[in-house]
Backbone as a printed PyTorch tensor [residue, N CA C, xyz], in Angstrom:
tensor([[[ 82.5720, 157.1830,  81.7570],
         [ 83.0230, 155.8980,  81.2310],
         [ 82.5590, 155.7580,  79.9420]],

        [[ 83.3200, 155.1740,  78.9730],
         [ 83.2920, 155.0190,  77.3400],
         [ 82.0540, 153.9390,  77.6460]],

        [[ 81.0780, 154.1890,  76.4400],
         [ 80.2820, 153.0280,  76.3070],
         [ 80.8050, 152.1540,  75.0960]],

        [[ 80.2450, 151.1560,  75.0550],
         [ 80.2650, 149.9230,  74.1890],
         [ 79.3740, 149.3710,  73.6660]],

        [[ 79.6650, 148.7480,  72.2660],
         [ 78.7980, 148.4360,  71.4270],
         [ 78.1050, 146.8030,  71.8860]],

        [[ 79.1680, 146.1910,  72.4880],
         [ 78.8900, 144.8910,  72.9780],
         [ 79.1290, 144.9410,  74.3670]],

        [[ 78.0560, 144.4280,  75.3800],
         [ 78.1590, 144.3160,  76.8820],
         [ 78.9940, 143.1780,  76.9390]],

        [[ 80.3950, 143.3420,  77.7520],
         [ 80.9320, 142.1220,  78.3970],
         [ 81.0660, 142.5100,  79.7500]],

        [[ 80.6110, 141.3940,  80.5470],
         [ 80.3550, 141.0750,  81.9560],
         [ 81.1880, 139.9540,  82.5680]],

        [[ 81.7610, 140.0570,  83.4590],
         [ 82.6610, 139.0210,  84.0590],
         [ 82.6060, 139.1240,  85.5400]],

        [[ 83.2190, 137.6200,  85.8660],
         [ 83.6270, 137.5540,  87.5340],
         [ 84.4760, 136.4580,  87.3150]],

        [[ 85.4790, 136.6000,  87.9750],
         [ 86.5520, 135.5090,  88.4910],
         [ 86.8920, 135.2000,  89.9450]],

        [[ 87.1970, 134.1050,  90.1340],
         [ 87.4910, 133.9940,  91.5480],
         [ 88.5770, 132.4890,  91.5550]],

        [[ 89.4360, 132.7410,  92.4920],
         [ 90.4830, 131.4340,  92.8110],
         [ 90.3750, 131.1930,  94.1890]],

        [[ 90.4850, 129.9260,  94.2040],
         [ 90.5130, 129.1780,  95.5020],
         [ 91.7940, 128.2480,  95.6420]],

        [[ 92.3120, 128.3190,  96.8230],
         [ 93.5820, 127.3480,  96.8560],
         [ 92.9770, 126.1530,  97.7710]],

        [[ 93.6380, 125.1480,  97.8590],
         [ 93.5180, 124.1860,  98.6980],
         [ 94.6900, 124.4230,  99.8560]],

        [[ 94.0480, 124.0870, 101.0650],
         [ 94.8970, 124.6540, 102.6510],
         [ 96.2040, 124.1700, 102.2750]],

        [[ 96.8640, 123.2690, 101.5940],
         [ 98.1560, 122.7050, 101.4230],
         [ 98.8820, 123.8680, 100.4470]],

        [[ 98.0940, 124.4940,  99.7840],
         [ 98.4630, 125.3860,  98.7690],
         [ 99.0990, 124.7930,  97.3900]],

        [[ 99.0510, 123.3730,  97.5590],
         [ 99.2840, 122.6080,  96.1770],
         [ 98.6000, 122.5500,  94.8350]],

        [[ 97.1850, 122.7500,  95.3120],
         [ 96.1090, 122.5660,  94.0010],
         [ 95.1590, 123.9610,  94.2080]],

        [[ 95.2130, 124.5890,  92.9950],
         [ 94.2770, 125.8830,  92.9860],
         [ 93.1250, 125.5300,  91.9680]],

        [[ 92.1200, 126.1100,  92.0680],
         [ 91.0380, 126.3080,  91.4160],
         [ 90.7650, 127.4670,  90.9830]],

        [[ 90.6000, 127.7590,  89.7170],
         [ 90.3710, 129.3420,  89.0330],
         [ 88.9440, 129.0290,  88.3050]],

        [[ 87.6850, 129.6350,  88.4510],
         [ 86.6880, 129.6570,  88.0850],
         [ 86.0270, 131.1280,  87.4050]],

        [[ 85.6340, 131.3620,  86.3440],
         [ 85.3740, 132.6320,  85.8760],
         [ 84.2320, 132.4420,  85.1690]],

        [[ 83.1990, 133.4840,  84.9710],
         [ 82.2390, 133.2650,  84.1300],
         [ 82.2300, 134.6860,  83.4290]],

        [[ 81.9780, 134.5250,  82.0500],
         [ 81.8550, 135.8970,  81.2080],
         [ 80.5920, 135.8030,  80.5720]],

        [[ 79.6450, 137.0900,  80.5750],
         [ 78.6020, 137.0690,  79.6860],
         [ 78.6610, 138.1210,  78.6180]],

        [[ 78.2590, 137.8410,  77.4880],
         [ 78.3420, 138.5670,  76.4060],
         [ 77.0380, 139.2850,  75.6930]],

        [[ 76.5920, 140.5590,  75.9120],
         [ 75.2510, 140.8150,  75.4710],
         [ 75.6210, 141.4040,  73.8920]],

        [[ 74.9060, 141.3010,  72.9960],
         [ 75.1720, 141.9560,  71.6770],
         [ 73.8570, 142.8110,  71.4190]],

        [[ 73.9910, 143.7560,  70.7460],
         [ 72.6260, 144.6490,  70.1390],
         [ 71.8800, 143.8020,  69.6050]],

        [[ 72.2560, 142.6890,  68.7060],
         [ 71.0200, 141.9920,  68.2500],
         [ 70.3030, 141.0800,  68.7680]],

        [[ 70.5750, 141.2060,  70.2760],
         [ 69.7600, 140.2670,  71.2760],
         [ 70.5200, 138.7780,  71.2350]],

        [[ 71.5230, 138.8120,  70.9550],
         [ 72.0300, 137.5820,  71.0920],
         [ 73.1800, 137.5410,  72.3930]],

        [[ 73.5770, 136.1780,  72.9730],
         [ 74.3660, 136.2580,  73.8570],
         [ 75.2890, 134.9920,  74.3280]],

        [[ 76.1970, 135.0740,  74.5800],
         [ 76.8430, 134.0910,  74.9630],
         [ 77.3490, 134.1840,  76.5900]],

        [[ 77.3410, 133.0730,  77.0790],
         [ 77.8130, 132.8650,  78.7860],
         [ 78.6890, 131.8320,  78.6270]],

        [[ 80.0960, 131.9800,  79.1890],
         [ 80.9690, 131.1710,  79.2040],
         [ 81.5800, 130.8970,  80.7790]],

        [[ 81.5920, 129.7740,  80.8680],
         [ 82.0920, 129.0710,  82.3280],
         [ 83.5980, 128.3330,  82.2950]],

        [[ 84.8230, 129.2150,  82.7960],
         [ 85.9540, 128.1850,  82.5420],
         [ 86.4430, 127.9810,  84.0760]],

        [[ 86.5200, 126.6100,  84.1360],
         [ 87.0820, 126.4450,  85.3140],
         [ 88.3880, 125.4480,  84.7610]],

        [[ 89.3340, 126.1600,  85.8410],
         [ 90.7840, 125.4480,  85.7760],
         [ 91.1990, 124.5590,  87.2900]],

        [[ 91.7450, 123.6480,  87.2010],
         [ 92.4750, 122.9130,  88.2820],
         [ 93.9930, 122.8270,  87.7780]],

        [[ 94.6280, 123.3970,  88.9750],
         [ 96.1690, 123.1250,  88.5550],
         [ 96.9200, 122.7260,  89.8730]],

        [[ 97.7860, 122.1890,  89.8030],
         [ 98.8360, 121.6420,  90.8380],
         [100.0400, 122.0050,  90.5930]],

        [[100.5240, 122.6700,  91.7680],
         [101.9880, 123.1170,  91.9080],
         [102.9420, 122.0040,  92.5790]],

        [[103.8790, 121.6030,  91.9660],
         [105.0850, 120.4710,  92.3020],
         [105.9390, 120.9870,  93.3270]],

        [[106.7940, 120.0360,  93.7420],
         [107.8790, 120.6670,  94.9880],
         [108.8330, 121.5440,  94.1120]],

        [[108.9570, 121.6700,  92.7060],
         [109.8660, 122.2210,  92.1810],
         [109.0730, 123.6680,  91.7990]],

        [[108.0870, 123.9330,  92.4780],
         [107.1690, 125.3010,  91.9720],
         [106.8850, 125.1450,  90.6440]],

        [[106.5390, 124.2730,  89.6970],
         [106.3140, 124.1130,  88.4820],
         [104.7320, 123.7820,  88.6810]],

        [[103.7280, 124.6700,  87.8740],
         [102.5050, 124.5960,  87.7580],
         [102.1550, 123.8860,  86.5870]],

        [[101.2190, 122.5250,  86.9770],
         [100.7540, 121.7730,  85.9100],
         [ 99.2290, 121.7370,  85.8890]],

        [[ 98.7880, 122.2420,  84.6520],
         [ 97.4130, 122.2900,  84.4560],
         [ 96.7310, 121.1320,  84.3980]],

        [[ 95.8560, 120.6370,  85.6360],
         [ 95.3890, 119.3580,  85.4900],
         [ 94.0920, 119.2820,  84.7010]],

        [[ 93.3380, 120.1790,  84.8660],
         [ 92.1470, 120.3670,  83.9360],
         [ 91.6860, 121.7590,  83.7080]],

        [[ 91.2710, 121.9420,  82.4850],
         [ 90.6400, 123.0650,  81.7270],
         [ 89.2750, 122.7860,  81.2880]],

        [[ 88.3510, 123.0770,  81.8870],
         [ 86.6910, 122.7570,  81.3570],
         [ 86.0630, 124.0600,  81.0910]],

        [[ 85.4960, 124.1990,  79.6710],
         [ 84.7950, 125.5300,  79.4570],
         [ 83.4150, 124.8700,  78.9180]],

        [[ 82.2320, 125.5340,  79.5860],
         [ 81.2270, 125.2300,  79.1990],
         [ 80.5060, 126.4280,  78.3290]],

        [[ 79.7630, 126.7090,  77.5000],
         [ 79.7850, 127.8300,  76.7890],
         [ 78.2270, 127.4690,  76.4370]],

        [[ 77.1700, 128.7360,  76.7270],
         [ 75.8560, 128.5960,  76.4970],
         [ 75.6520, 129.7300,  75.3010]],

        [[ 74.9520, 129.7100,  74.3510],
         [ 74.7110, 130.7700,  73.4680],
         [ 73.0350, 130.6810,  73.2930]],

        [[ 72.7590, 132.0490,  72.8000],
         [ 71.0970, 132.0650,  72.5360],
         [ 70.7300, 133.3870,  72.5330]],

        [[ 69.5070, 133.5580,  72.8560],
         [ 68.6440, 135.1510,  72.6360],
         [ 68.3030, 135.6090,  74.0990]],

        [[ 68.2280, 136.9250,  74.2470],
         [ 67.8060, 137.4580,  75.3210],
         [ 66.7620, 138.5470,  74.7950]],

        [[ 66.0980, 139.2130,  75.7490],
         [ 65.0680, 140.1650,  75.5460],
         [ 64.8710, 140.7060,  76.9760]],

        [[ 64.1860, 141.9860,  76.7180],
         [ 63.9090, 142.6600,  78.2880],
         [ 62.5080, 141.7470,  78.6120]],

        [[ 62.5500, 141.7910,  79.8170],
         [ 61.5320, 140.9890,  80.6880],
         [ 60.1680, 141.6790,  80.6560]],

        [[ 59.1590, 140.8630,  80.9400],
         [ 57.9750, 141.6570,  80.9220],
         [ 57.7730, 142.9550,  82.0330]],

        [[ 58.5070, 142.6470,  82.9040],
         [ 58.4350, 143.9140,  83.9540],
         [ 59.3870, 145.1360,  83.5210]],

        [[ 59.9470, 144.9650,  82.4980],
         [ 60.9180, 145.7570,  82.0190],
         [ 62.1020, 146.3420,  82.7480]],

        [[ 62.5560, 145.3320,  83.8880],
         [ 63.3110, 145.8620,  84.6870],
         [ 64.6520, 144.7220,  84.7920]],

        [[ 64.5080, 143.6750,  83.8250],
         [ 65.6120, 142.7190,  83.8600],
         [ 65.8240, 142.0260,  82.4740]],

        [[ 66.3890, 141.0610,  82.1510],
         [ 66.4240, 140.4780,  81.1160],
         [ 66.1740, 138.9730,  81.1070]],

        [[ 65.4460, 138.5320,  80.1450],
         [ 64.9640, 136.9530,  79.9340],
         [ 66.0480, 136.1830,  78.8180]],

        [[ 66.5240, 135.3180,  79.2850],
         [ 67.7300, 134.8550,  78.3880],
         [ 67.0420, 133.3680,  77.9640]],

        [[ 66.9710, 132.8550,  76.9080],
         [ 66.7830, 131.5740,  76.2810],
         [ 68.0370, 131.0180,  75.5480]],

        [[ 68.7240, 130.0520,  76.2520],
         [ 69.7440, 129.3090,  75.4560],
         [ 69.4760, 128.2980,  74.7590]],

        [[ 70.0220, 128.3470,  73.3440],
         [ 69.6870, 127.5160,  72.3850],
         [ 71.0480, 126.5920,  71.9670]],

        [[ 71.9430, 126.6730,  72.5940],
         [ 73.0590, 125.7170,  72.6100],
         [ 73.8750, 125.7380,  73.9080]],

        [[ 74.6900, 124.5810,  73.9960],
         [ 75.4370, 124.3520,  75.2740],
         [ 76.5890, 123.5280,  74.6650]],

        [[ 77.7420, 123.9240,  74.7020],
         [ 78.9960, 123.1310,  74.1550],
         [ 80.0170, 122.9540,  75.6080]],

        [[ 80.4310, 121.8520,  75.8570],
         [ 81.2780, 121.7330,  76.7410],
         [ 82.6150, 121.2350,  76.1820]],

        [[ 83.7470, 121.8200,  76.5790],
         [ 84.9660, 121.3010,  76.1700],
         [ 85.6470, 121.0000,  77.6780]],

        [[ 86.6890, 119.9800,  77.5330],
         [ 87.4400, 119.7210,  78.5370],
         [ 88.7410, 119.2860,  78.2110]],

        [[ 89.9050, 119.8220,  78.7790],
         [ 91.3680, 119.3040,  78.3880],
         [ 91.8190, 119.2880,  79.6100]],

        [[ 92.6770, 118.1250,  79.1180],
         [ 93.9530, 117.6400,  80.5440],
         [ 95.0660, 117.6340,  80.0840]],

        [[ 95.9220, 118.6950,  80.5080],
         [ 97.2400, 118.5630,  80.1760],
         [ 98.1200, 117.4690,  80.2990]],

        [[ 98.2260, 116.5410,  81.6490],
         [ 98.7670, 115.3870,  82.1390],
         [ 97.9640, 114.4280,  80.9590]],

        [[ 97.0320, 114.3760,  80.6530],
         [ 96.3700, 113.0560,  80.0040],
         [ 95.5380, 113.4880,  78.6890]],

        [[ 96.1000, 114.1510,  77.6090],
         [ 95.6720, 114.5910,  76.5550],
         [ 94.5140, 113.7810,  75.6480]],

        [[ 94.9830, 112.3980,  76.2090],
         [ 93.7440, 111.5860,  75.4400],
         [ 92.3590, 111.7060,  75.8040]],

        [[ 92.2430, 112.4300,  77.0070],
         [ 90.8840, 112.3460,  77.8160],
         [ 90.2940, 113.8850,  77.2450]],

        [[ 90.9960, 114.8070,  76.5420],
         [ 90.3760, 115.7030,  75.9470],
         [ 89.3180, 115.5920,  75.1360]],

        [[ 88.1970, 116.3810,  75.1960],
         [ 86.8340, 116.0600,  74.5660],
         [ 86.0460, 117.6450,  74.2470]],

        [[ 85.3130, 117.6870,  73.2690],
         [ 84.5770, 118.8010,  73.0580],
         [ 83.3270, 118.1500,  72.5470]],

        [[ 82.2070, 118.5120,  73.0620],
         [ 80.5510, 118.2440,  72.7010],
         [ 79.7560, 119.0440,  72.6750]],

        [[ 78.5950, 118.9360,  72.0270],
         [ 77.4050, 119.8160,  71.9750],
         [ 76.7890, 118.8510,  72.8970]],

        [[ 76.1340, 119.8290,  74.1240],
         [ 75.0670, 119.1400,  74.9070],
         [ 73.8870, 119.3790,  74.7950]],

        [[ 73.0720, 118.6640,  73.9630],
         [ 71.6300, 118.9890,  73.6980],
         [ 70.7730, 119.0500,  74.6800]],

        [[ 69.6320, 119.8020,  75.0150],
         [ 68.5810, 119.8670,  75.8710],
         [ 69.1570, 119.7120,  77.4080]],

        [[ 70.2540, 120.2710,  77.6020],
         [ 70.9860, 120.2570,  78.8750],
         [ 71.0580, 121.6590,  79.1740]],

        [[ 70.0320, 122.5360,  79.1440],
         [ 69.9540, 124.1700,  79.4880],
         [ 68.6330, 124.3080,  79.8580]],

        [[ 68.5300, 125.3310,  80.7530],
         [ 67.1480, 125.8400,  81.0750],
         [ 66.3990, 126.5770,  80.0260]],

        [[ 64.9580, 126.5910,  80.1200],
         [ 64.1140, 127.3190,  79.1950],
         [ 64.5760, 128.7510,  79.3100]],

        [[ 63.3210, 129.4460,  79.6730],
         [ 63.8280, 130.7660,  79.6660],
         [ 64.4840, 131.3120,  81.1180]],

        [[ 65.3850, 131.9220,  81.2810],
         [ 66.0760, 132.2390,  82.4180],
         [ 66.0640, 133.6820,  82.7060]],

        [[ 65.4560, 133.9420,  83.7780],
         [ 65.3020, 135.5780,  84.2000],
         [ 66.5980, 135.9410,  84.9350]],

        [[ 66.8990, 137.2530,  84.6490],
         [ 68.4170, 137.8160,  85.1690],
         [ 67.9590, 138.7290,  86.2500]],

        [[ 69.1720, 139.1040,  86.8440],
         [ 68.9010, 140.2790,  87.8270],
         [ 69.6640, 141.3850,  87.3720]],

        [[ 69.3430, 142.5580,  87.4180],
         [ 70.2540, 143.7150,  86.5110],
         [ 70.0690, 144.7770,  87.4800]],

        [[ 71.4240, 145.2540,  87.8030],
         [ 71.5620, 146.6140,  88.8750],
         [ 72.6240, 147.5710,  88.0480]],

        [[ 71.9280, 148.5130,  87.8600],
         [ 73.0810, 149.8090,  87.5460],
         [ 73.9070, 150.4040,  88.6130]],

        [[ 75.1060, 150.4090,  88.5770],
         [ 75.9480, 150.9540,  89.6770],
         [ 76.1150, 152.2720,  89.4310]],

        [[ 76.6810, 153.0840,  90.4220],
         [ 77.0750, 154.3720,  90.4650],
         [ 77.9990, 154.8070,  89.4120]],

        [[ 78.7130, 153.6530,  89.2820],
         [ 80.3900, 154.1680,  88.5940],
         [ 80.3120, 153.8260,  87.0450]],

        [[ 79.1030, 153.5860,  86.8290],
         [ 78.8270, 153.3650,  85.2300],
         [ 78.8130, 151.9880,  84.5190]],

        [[ 78.8010, 151.1290,  85.6550],
         [ 78.9230, 149.5720,  85.5390],
         [ 77.4900, 149.0550,  85.6800]],

        [[ 77.3760, 147.8920,  85.2510],
         [ 76.0490, 147.0380,  85.3370],
         [ 76.4780, 145.8350,  85.8960]],

        [[ 75.7820, 145.3910,  86.9960],
         [ 75.9110, 144.0160,  87.3740],
         [ 74.9210, 143.0750,  86.9130]],

        [[ 74.9460, 141.8610,  86.7300],
         [ 74.1160, 140.9650,  86.0300],
         [ 74.4050, 139.7640,  86.5940]],

        [[ 73.1320, 139.1940,  86.9610],
         [ 73.5270, 137.4380,  87.2810],
         [ 72.4000, 136.6930,  86.4940]],

        [[ 72.5700, 135.7740,  86.1530],
         [ 71.6490, 135.0770,  85.3660],
         [ 71.6860, 133.5710,  86.4270]],

        [[ 70.2880, 133.5360,  87.4800],
         [ 70.6860, 132.4040,  88.3710],
         [ 70.2270, 130.8070,  87.9390]],

        [[ 69.6410, 130.5270,  86.8260],
         [ 69.2490, 129.5560,  86.4090],
         [ 70.2570, 128.9040,  85.6010]],

        [[ 71.4910, 129.7760,  85.1620],
         [ 72.6280, 129.3500,  84.4400],
         [ 73.8470, 129.3890,  85.2600]],

        [[ 74.0750, 130.4630,  86.0810],
         [ 75.2520, 130.8440,  86.6160],
         [ 75.1860, 130.8140,  88.1190]],

        [[ 74.0720, 130.4720,  88.8380],
         [ 73.7290, 130.3790,  90.1110],
         [ 73.4100, 131.6000,  90.6470]],

        [[ 72.9360, 131.8760,  91.8560],
         [ 72.4770, 132.9400,  92.5570],
         [ 73.6870, 134.2150,  92.6950]],

        [[ 74.6210, 133.5960,  93.2400],
         [ 75.7200, 134.4200,  93.7220],
         [ 76.9360, 135.1820,  92.5990]],

        [[ 76.2380, 134.4280,  91.4680],
         [ 77.7910, 134.9810,  90.4260],
         [ 77.4370, 136.0740,  89.8730]],

        [[ 77.6060, 137.5030,  90.4650],
         [ 77.5600, 138.7180,  89.8490],
         [ 78.4470, 139.0330,  88.8010]],

        [[ 77.8640, 139.3140,  87.6010],
         [ 78.9860, 139.7620,  86.5340],
         [ 79.1280, 141.3120,  86.3490]],

        [[ 79.9650, 141.8300,  86.2560],
         [ 80.0340, 143.4580,  85.9940],
         [ 80.8310, 143.5950,  84.6940]],

        [[ 80.2460, 144.9870,  84.4520],
         [ 80.9490, 145.3530,  83.1400],
         [ 80.1790, 146.5330,  82.7620]],

        [[ 80.9350, 147.3440,  81.7630],
         [ 80.3850, 148.8570,  81.1780],
         [ 78.9810, 148.5400,  80.5310]],

        [[ 78.3740, 149.7130,  80.7990],
         [ 77.2480, 149.7730,  80.1200],
         [ 77.3920, 149.9530,  78.5120]],

        [[ 76.7610, 148.9290,  77.9950],
         [ 76.8390, 149.1050,  76.3240],
         [ 75.8350, 150.4200,  75.8860]],

        [[ 76.2010, 150.8520,  74.8780],
         [ 75.7170, 152.1610,  74.1160],
         [ 74.3690, 152.1100,  74.0350]],

        [[ 73.9940, 150.7410,  73.4440],
         [ 72.5580, 150.6410,  73.2540],
         [ 71.6800, 150.1770,  74.3870]],

        [[ 72.1130, 150.0310,  75.4310],
         [ 71.2700, 149.6560,  76.6150],
         [ 70.9120, 150.9090,  77.2820]],

        [[ 69.5430, 151.3190,  77.4310],
         [ 69.0690, 152.3460,  78.3160],
         [ 68.4790, 151.9770,  79.3990]],

        [[ 68.6710, 153.0070,  80.2220],
         [ 68.1080, 152.6400,  81.8540],
         [ 67.0110, 153.7690,  82.1390]],

        [[ 65.7650, 153.6040,  81.6890],
         [ 64.8970, 154.7220,  81.7550],
         [ 64.1770, 154.9350,  83.2390]],

        [[ 62.9600, 155.8360,  82.9650],
         [ 62.3210, 155.8240,  84.1740],
         [ 61.8200, 154.5930,  85.0580]],

        [[ 61.6720, 154.6260,  86.4010],
         [ 61.1170, 153.4950,  87.2230],
         [ 62.3380, 152.3490,  86.7260]],

        [[ 63.3020, 152.4920,  86.4960],
         [ 64.2720, 151.1040,  86.0830],
         [ 64.0970, 150.6800,  85.0250]],

        [[ 63.3500, 150.9330,  83.9370],
         [ 62.9190, 150.2280,  82.7880],
         [ 64.0550, 149.9620,  81.9420]],

        [[ 64.2560, 149.0830,  81.4040],
         [ 65.3790, 148.7060,  80.1960],
         [ 64.8800, 148.8300,  79.1130]],

        [[ 65.6560, 149.5510,  77.9780],
         [ 65.3070, 149.5760,  76.5860],
         [ 66.4460, 149.1300,  75.7200]],

        [[ 66.5900, 148.6220,  74.6310],
         [ 67.7450, 148.2340,  73.7530],
         [ 67.0820, 149.1430,  72.7190]],

        [[ 68.3100, 150.0970,  72.3610],
         [ 68.0780, 151.4170,  71.4300],
         [ 68.8990, 150.9800,  69.9760]]])
């Protein structure tokens, strides 16, 4: 598998209401850069399908955390420190309610991650304090991320 200079890891899920007329799409994306900066974005969309099968976007909410990361003390995961959080809300049916705002001090201090290297050349990462325990994001191993003896991570 081809290595990349920036690591992009993601997980998307779609849930439909039992009636099938309302759907929820949620996706997390983590971008790790060689300069030890990161961005974690959560995008949640709620849509409605009317009787004519026209889909109307009810809500599009994007929350973006940005900051720095480093290899943890045990060398087997990353520690993330978010330094900003921006929340953007869009409503197709009611554009007057659209908003975008910096959300100061509404993010965790240092957030530890769980990192697992997979046999197919992918990496699986979760950052529980930001994304929740079950949100496993996958992506290709960046060329600068090394997985050494005893599972220790290094940034080359």
